[in-house]
C-alpha positions in Angstrom: 29.2 -10.5 -38.4 28.0 -13.9 -37.6 24.6 -12.7 -36.4 23.6 -11.5 -39.9 24.3 -14.8 -41.5 22.2 -16.6 -38.8 19.3 -14.2 -39.5 19.6 -14.7 -43.2 19.3 -18.5 -42.8 16.0 -17.9 -41.0 14.8 -15.6 -43.7 15.6 -18.2 -46.4 13.5 -20.9 -44.6 10.5 -18.7 -44.3 10.4 -17.5 -47.9 8.3 -19.5 -50.3 10.3 -20.8 -53.3 9.3 -19.5 -56.8 8.6 -23.0 -58.0 6.1 -22.1 -60.7 7.7 -19.0 -62.2 10.1 -18.4 -64.9 13.2 -16.3 -64.7 12.5 -12.5 -65.0 15.6 -12.1 -67.2 15.7 -14.9 -69.7 11.9 -15.7 -69.5 12.6 -19.4 -70.4 14.5 -21.1 -67.5 12.7 -22.0 -64.3 13.3 -19.6 -61.5 15.1 -20.9 -58.4 15.9 -17.7 -56.6 13.7 -15.0 -55.1 15.4 -11.6 -54.6 13.0 -9.0 -53.2 10.1 -9.3 -55.7 12.1 -10.7 -58.6 12.8 -14.3 -59.6 16.0 -15.5 -61.3 17.4 -18.7 -62.6 20.9 -19.6 -61.4 22.7 -18.4 -64.6 20.9 -15.0 -64.8 21.4 -14.5 -61.0 25.2 -14.9 -61.4 25.2 -12.5 -64.4 23.3 -10.0 -62.3 25.9 -10.1 -59.5 28.8 -9.8 -62.0 27.0 -6.9 -63.7 26.5 -4.9 -60.4 30.2 -5.4 -59.5 31.5 -4.4 -63.0 29.3 -1.3 -63.0 31.1 0.0 -59.9 34.5 -1.1 -61.2 33.9 0.9 -64.4 33.4 4.0 -62.2 36.8 3.5 -60.6 38.3 3.2 -64.1 37.0 6.7 -65.1 37.8 8.5 -61.8 41.6 9.1 -61.6 42.4 5.4 -62.2 45.5 4.5 -64.1 46.2 1.4 -66.1 48.7 -0.7 -64.2 48.1 0.7 -60.7 48.7 -1.5 -57.6 45.8 -2.2 -55.3 45.1 -3.9 -52.0 42.1 -6.0 -51.0 41.1 -6.1 -47.4 40.1 -9.8 -46.9 38.5 -10.7 -43.6 37.4 -14.1 -44.8 33.7 -13.4 -44.5 31.2 -13.9 -47.3 31.4 -10.4 -48.7 35.1 -10.0 -49.0 35.4 -13.6 -50.2 33.0 -12.9 -53.1 34.8 -9.6 -53.8 38.1 -11.4 -54.2 36.6 -13.8 -56.8 34.8 -11.0 -58.7 37.8 -8.7 -58.8 40.0 -11.6 -60.0 37.5 -12.4 -62.8 37.3 -8.7 -63.7 41.1 -8.1 -63.9 42.0 -11.4 -65.4 43.1 -11.4 -69.1 42.4 -14.6 -71.0 44.6 -15.6 -74.0 42.0 -14.9 -76.6 41.3 -11.4 -75.1 44.1 -9.6 -77.0 42.6 -6.1 -76.8 41.8 -6.2 -73.1 44.2 -4.5 -70.7 44.4 -5.2 -67.0 43.2 -2.4 -64.9 45.4 -3.4 -62.0 49.0 -4.5 -62.5 49.4 -5.9 -59.0 46.8 -7.1 -56.5 47.8 -7.5 -52.8 45.7 -9.3 -50.2 45.8 -8.1 -46.6 44.2 -9.7 -43.6 44.0 -8.4 -40.0 44.0 -11.2 -37.4 41.8 -10.2 -34.5 42.4 -13.3 -32.3 44.4 -11.2 -29.8 41.1 -9.6 -28.7 39.7 -13.0 -27.7 42.1 -15.4 -25.8 40.0 -18.4 -26.7 39.9 -17.8 -30.5 42.3 -19.4 -32.9 44.2 -17.3 -35.4 42.5 -16.9 -38.7 45.8 -16.0 -40.5 46.5 -19.5 -42.0 43.0 -20.0 -43.3 42.8 -16.7 -45.0 46.3 -17.0 -46.5 45.2 -20.3 -48.0 42.3 -18.5 -49.8 44.7 -15.8 -51.2 47.1 -18.5 -52.4 44.4 -20.0 -54.6 44.6 -16.8 -56.7 48.4 -16.5 -56.5 48.2 -13.1 -55.0 50.8 -11.8 -52.5 49.5 -12.0 -49.0 50.1 -9.7 -46.0 48.9 -10.9 -42.6 48.8 -8.5 -39.7 47.9 -9.2 -36.1 45.7 -6.3 -34.9 48.1 -5.7 -31.9 50.7 -4.5 -34.4 49.0 -1.1 -34.2 51.2 -0.4 -31.1 54.3 -0.7 -33.3 56.1 2.5 -34.5 55.9 1.1 -38.1 52.3 2.2 -38.3 52.8 5.9 -37.6 53.2 8.6 -40.2 56.9 9.0 -39.5 57.5 5.3 -39.0 59.6 5.9 -35.9 57.2 7.3 -33.3 57.1 4.9 -30.3 55.4 6.9 -27.5 51.8 6.2 -26.4 49.1 8.6 -25.3 48.1 8.0 -21.7 44.6 9.2 -20.8 43.4 8.9 -17.2 40.0 9.9 -15.8 39.3 10.5 -12.1 36.0 8.8 -11.6 35.7 10.2 -8.0 35.1 13.8 -9.2 32.0 14.6 -11.2 32.8 18.1 -12.5 32.1 19.7 -15.8 35.3 20.2 -17.8 36.0 22.1 -21.0 38.8 20.1 -22.3 40.7 16.8 -22.2 44.3 16.8 -21.3 46.4 13.7 -22.0 50.1 12.8 -21.4 52.6 11.5 -24.0 54.6 8.9 -22.2 57.1 6.2 -22.8 56.0 2.7 -23.8 56.0 0.3 -20.9 57.3 -3.3 -20.9 54.0 -4.9 -21.9 53.8 -6.8 -25.2 51.7 -5.4 -28.0 49.0 -8.0 -27.3 48.8 -7.0 -23.7 48.6 -3.3 -24.6 45.7 -4.0 -26.8 43.9 -6.0 -24.2 44.5 -3.3 -21.6 43.2 -0.7 -23.9 39.9 -2.6 -24.5 39.6 -3.5 -20.8 39.7 0.2 -20.0 36.7 0.9 -22.1 33.4 0.0 -20.5 30.8 0.2 -23.3 30.7 -2.3 -26.1 29.7 0.4 -28.6 32.9 2.3 -27.8 35.0 -0.9 -28.0 33.6 -1.8 -31.4 34.5 1.7 -32.7 38.0 1.6 -31.3 38.6 -1.8 -32.9 37.5 -0.5 -36.3 39.8 2.6 -35.9 42.7 0.3 -35.3 41.9 -1.9 -38.3 41.4 1.0 -40.6 44.7 2.6 -39.6 46.5 -0.7 -40.2 45.0 -1.1 -43.6 45.8 2.5 -44.7 49.4 2.4 -43.5 50.0 -1.1 -45.1 48.6 0.2 -48.4 51.0 3.2 -48.3 54.0 1.1 -47.3 53.4 -1.4 -50.1 52.8 1.3 -52.8 49.1 0.6 -53.3 47.0 3.5 -54.5 43.6 1.9 -53.8 42.1 -0.2 -50.9 39.1 -2.4 -51.7 36.7 -3.1 -48.8 33.9 -5.7 -49.0 31.1 -3.6 -47.5 27.8 -5.0 -48.8 24.6 -3.0 -49.3 23.2 -4.6 -46.1 26.3 -3.6 -44.1 26.3 0.0 -45.5 22.6 0.4 -44.5 23.4 -0.7 -41.0 26.4 1.7 -40.9 24.2 4.6 -42.1 21.8 4.3 -39.2 24.3 3.3 -36.5 26.9 6.0 -37.4 24.2 8.6 -37.4 23.0 7.4 -34.0 26.6 7.6 -32.6 27.1 11.2 -33.8 29.2 10.6 -36.9 26.9 12.4 -39.3 29.6 14.9 -40.3 32.0 12.2 -41.6 29.2 9.8 -42.7 29.4 10.6 -46.5 33.1 9.4 -46.4 32.5 6.3 -44.4 29.7 4.9 -46.7 30.8 6.3 -50.1 31.6 4.0 -53.0 35.0 5.8 -53.3 36.6 7.7 -50.5 39.5 9.9 -51.4 39.9 11.5 -47.9 43.4 9.9 -47.5 44.5 11.3 -50.8 47.4 8.9 -51.6 45.2 5.9 -50.8 41.5 5.9 -52.0 39.1 3.5 -50.4 36.7 1.7 -52.8 33.6 -0.4 -52.0 32.6 -2.3 -55.2 30.1 -4.5 -53.3 28.0 -1.6 -52.2 25.0 -2.4 -54.5 24.9 -6.1 -53.6 22.9 -7.3 -50.5 24.3 -9.9 -48.1 21.6 -12.4 -49.1 22.7 -12.2 -52.7 26.4 -12.6 -51.7 25.6 -15.7 -49.7 23.7 -17.3 -52.5 26.5 -16.4 -55.0 29.1 -18.0 -52.7 26.9 -21.1 -52.2 26.7 -21.7 -56.0 30.5 -21.3 -56.3 31.1 -23.6 -53.3 33.1 -21.1 -51.2 34.0 -21.7 -47.6 34.0 -18.6 -45.4 36.2 -17.9 -42.4 33.9 -16.8 -39.6 35.4 -14.9 -36.7 33.9 -13.8 -33.5 33.1 -10.1 -32.8 32.7 -8.3 -29.5 28.9 -8.7 -29.7 28.7 -12.3 -31.0 26.1 -14.4 -29.3 24.9 -11.3 -27.3 21.4 -9.8 -27.3 20.6 -7.0 -29.7 20.9 -4.3 -27.1 24.5 -5.1 -26.4 25.7 -2.2 -28.7 24.2 0.4 -31.0 25.5 -1.4 -34.1 24.2 -4.8 -33.0 20.8 -3.2 -32.2 20.7 -1.5 -35.6 21.7 -4.7 -37.3 18.9 -6.6 -35.7 16.4 -3.9 -36.6 17.5 -3.6 -40.3 17.7 -7.3 -41.0 14.3 -7.9 -39.2 12.7 -5.1 -41.2 14.1 -6.4 -44.5 12.4 -9.7 -43.8 8.9 -8.1 -44.2 9.8 -5.1 -46.3 12.4 -6.3 -48.9 13.2 -2.7 -50.1 14.4 -1.5 -46.7 18.2 -1.9 -47.4 18.1 -0.4 -50.9 16.0 2.6 -49.7 18.5 3.4 -46.9 21.5 3.0 -49.1 20.1 5.1 -51.9 19.2 7.9 -49.4 22.7 7.7 -47.9 24.4 7.9 -51.2 23.0 11.4 -51.7 25.0 12.7 -48.8 28.2 14.6 -49.6 31.0 16.1 -47.5 31.3 19.9 -47.3 33.8 21.4 -49.7 35.1 23.7 -46.9 36.5 20.8 -44.8 40.1 21.3 -43.9 42.1 18.1 -44.8 44.9 19.1 -42.4 42.5 18.9 -39.5 41.2 15.5 -38.6 40.3 13.5 -35.5 43.3 11.9 -34.0 41.4 8.7 -33.2 39.4 7.9 -36.3 41.4 10.1 -38.7 38.1 11.4 -40.1 37.2 15.1 -40.5 35.5 16.8 -37.5 33.2 19.7 -37.2 35.0 22.6 -35.6 33.5 23.8 -32.3 31.9 20.5 -31.5 33.2 20.7 -28.0 31.3 23.9 -27.3 28.2 22.5 -29.0 28.4 19.3 -26.9 28.8 21.2 -23.6 25.8 23.3 -24.5 23.4 20.4 -25.2 24.6 17.7 -22.9 23.1 16.8 -19.5 25.6 14.3 -18.3 28.7 15.6 -16.7 32.0 14.3 -17.9 34.4 12.9 -15.3 37.2 15.3 -14.7 40.8 14.6 -15.3 43.4 14.6 -12.5 45.3 17.8 -12.0 48.2 18.1 -14.5 51.3 20.2 -14.3 51.2 23.4 -16.4 53.7 23.9 -19.2 56.3 26.6 -18.6 55.2 30.0 -20.1 58.5 30.6 -21.9 58.2 29.6 -25.5 61.6 27.8 -25.4 61.0 26.1 -22.1 60.4 22.4 -21.6 59.6 20.2 -18.7 62.6 19.7 -16.5 63.5 16.7 -14.4 63.6 19.0 -11.4 60.0 19.8 -10.5 60.9 23.1 -8.9 62.5 24.7 -12.0 62.2 24.9 -15.8 64.6 24.5 -18.6 65.4 26.6 -21.7 67.8 26.3 -24.6 70.4 28.4 -22.7 70.5 26.9 -19.3 69.0 24.0 -17.4 69.2 22.6 -13.9 69.8 19.2 -15.5 72.5 20.2 -18.0 69.9 21.0 -20.8 68.8 17.3 -20.8 65.3 17.6 -22.1 62.9 14.8 -21.2 60.8 13.7 -24.1 58.2 11.9 -22.1 55.4 12.9 -19.7 54.6 16.1 -21.6 51.0 17.3 -21.5 49.1 17.3 -24.8 45.8 19.1 -25.2 43.4 16.9 -27.2 40.3 18.8 -26.5 39.9 20.3 -29.9 41.2 17.4 -32.1 38.5 14.9 -31.4 35.3 14.5 -33.4 32.0 14.4 -31.6 31.6 10.6 -31.7 35.2 10.0 -30.4 34.6 12.6 -27.7 31.6 10.6 -26.5 33.5 7.3 -26.7 36.3 8.8 -24.6 33.8 9.5 -21.9 33.4 5.7 -21.4 37.2 5.2 -20.9 38.8 4.8 -17.5 42.6 4.6 -17.9 43.9 3.8 -21.3 47.1 4.1 -23.3 46.3 4.9 -26.9 48.6 3.7 -29.7 51.6 5.6 -31.0 49.7 6.8 -34.2 47.2 8.6 -31.9 50.0 10.2 -29.8 51.8 11.3 -33.0 48.7 12.9 -34.5 48.0 14.7 -31.2 51.5 16.2 -31.0 51.5 17.2 -34.7 48.2 19.0 -34.4 49.3 20.7 -31.2 52.5 21.9 -32.8 50.5 23.2 -35.8 48.2 25.2 -33.6 51.0 26.6 -31.5 52.8 27.8 -34.7 49.6 29.3 -36.0 49.1 31.1 -32.7 52.6 32.6 -33.0 52.0 34.0 -36.5 48.3 34.8 -36.1 48.8 38.5 -35.9 50.6 38.5 -39.3 47.9 36.6 -41.1 45.4 38.4 -43.3 41.7 37.7 -42.5 39.5 36.6 -45.4 37.1 39.4 -44.5 39.7 42.1 -44.8 
C-alpha cells in the first residue's frame, strides 16, 4: 500500500547514517546501510537479501516440489512483488557454465489483476505491469478484477447465477440464520456489478476484505486453468506482521495460520508460497533502489485516508510507527505468528463460501451468545416445499414434482432460497452484517449450492451412518 512506502521514506530521513562504521559481514568495506542494529555495505546487503530468498526457496524444493513444475507469480507491480520477480528469475536461471544445475521450475507465468474498475478515476495498470513481465520474457496473464463475475472463474466453469443477499434495515430483530436467493444475472456489465457490490457494503474494513477475496479467487482459478501447481505471492515480513494483527482483530484467528504461512497447501492442487516472508519492506525498497527498479503504484480503498479508516489501515500505521522506535517489532510478530498451525481435524470439504478458508463449526451459535448488537433481519422468504422431489413452481399457489406440475414440469432454476447461515466463517459473518443489498459473484453462489446439496444428502443418509463413538 502507498502509505507504507510514504512512512518508510520518513523513517529513512530520521535515521542517522552509519558513516564511521564498517560492514558487519565483510568487516572491510564502509557501511552504507543500517538495518535494525546492523550495518552493511551495498554488496553484502544484496547477498543478504538473496540469501534470505534462496533459504525459503530451498524449503519449497524439499516439500513436495518436482523438477520442471509450472508456477505462477502474482505481480501487483509494487516493490515486494517486483523484487520477488527479479529474485525468482535469478534463482531459476541456468547460466551456460552451470552444467550441473537444474531449473526448479520449467515454466513461470506472471499474472496481474487490474483493480482500476474499483476507482473510476484510476488508469489501468495492465500495460505497465505487462511491460515489466516482458523484460523477463515470461508469459503474461492480465485479469480485470471484474472478471470474477464471469462463469469461467467457478469450479464448474459454467455457473452463471449470482447470490442475492438483501437485508431489511427497518427491522432490528435477532435472527439465527442468513437466507439468500440464487438468481439470474441481470443486464449489468461485470464492472457495474463489481461497483454495485462494493457500493452495498458500508464499512471500508469489509470492502477491503471483499476485494482480497475476489483477487485470491481469481489467482487460484487462473493457476488451475493454466496448469500451475504453485502460486507465489510477494507478502513481505512487514505486510505479514500487519496481517497477523489485523486478521486477529477481525476474527480470522481460526484460518490465520494458512493466511500467513510460508507455504499454504489448503487448496491442494495449487499451493500458495510466500518466499519474501523474511524480508522487511524497508530492505525490499533499498534492494529495488540499488537495482533501479520502477514500481507500479496503485490506489487502495484507504489511500490518503486517516489511520482509523479501516482496521488494516490502523494496524499498518501502528506497526510501522512502532517499528520506527523499536526495530525488532516486525520480526517479533512474524516469528510468533509462524508458530501457529491449523488443526489437523479441519474438514477440507467444509470451507467458507466467501473467503474459501476453513471455518470453525458452530461459530454462529457462539457469535449469538457473545454478541450485543442485533443483526438486521432478512425480509420474509418463501419456504421450500416439503416434498423431497419438489421444486419451486412458477405458480405461487402450488408446487411441482417429478411426476406432475402445474407448469408442465418446467422447473425454474432461479429464485431458489439457499441457506448460508452455517457456511460462513466468523469474520465473513461479521462483514455480511455491514452489507445492505448485494449480489455476490457466481463462485459464491456455486459454493453455497454445493454445500447445501452436500448437507441435504448427509441428512438423508444420517440414520445409516455409524457414529465414531459407537
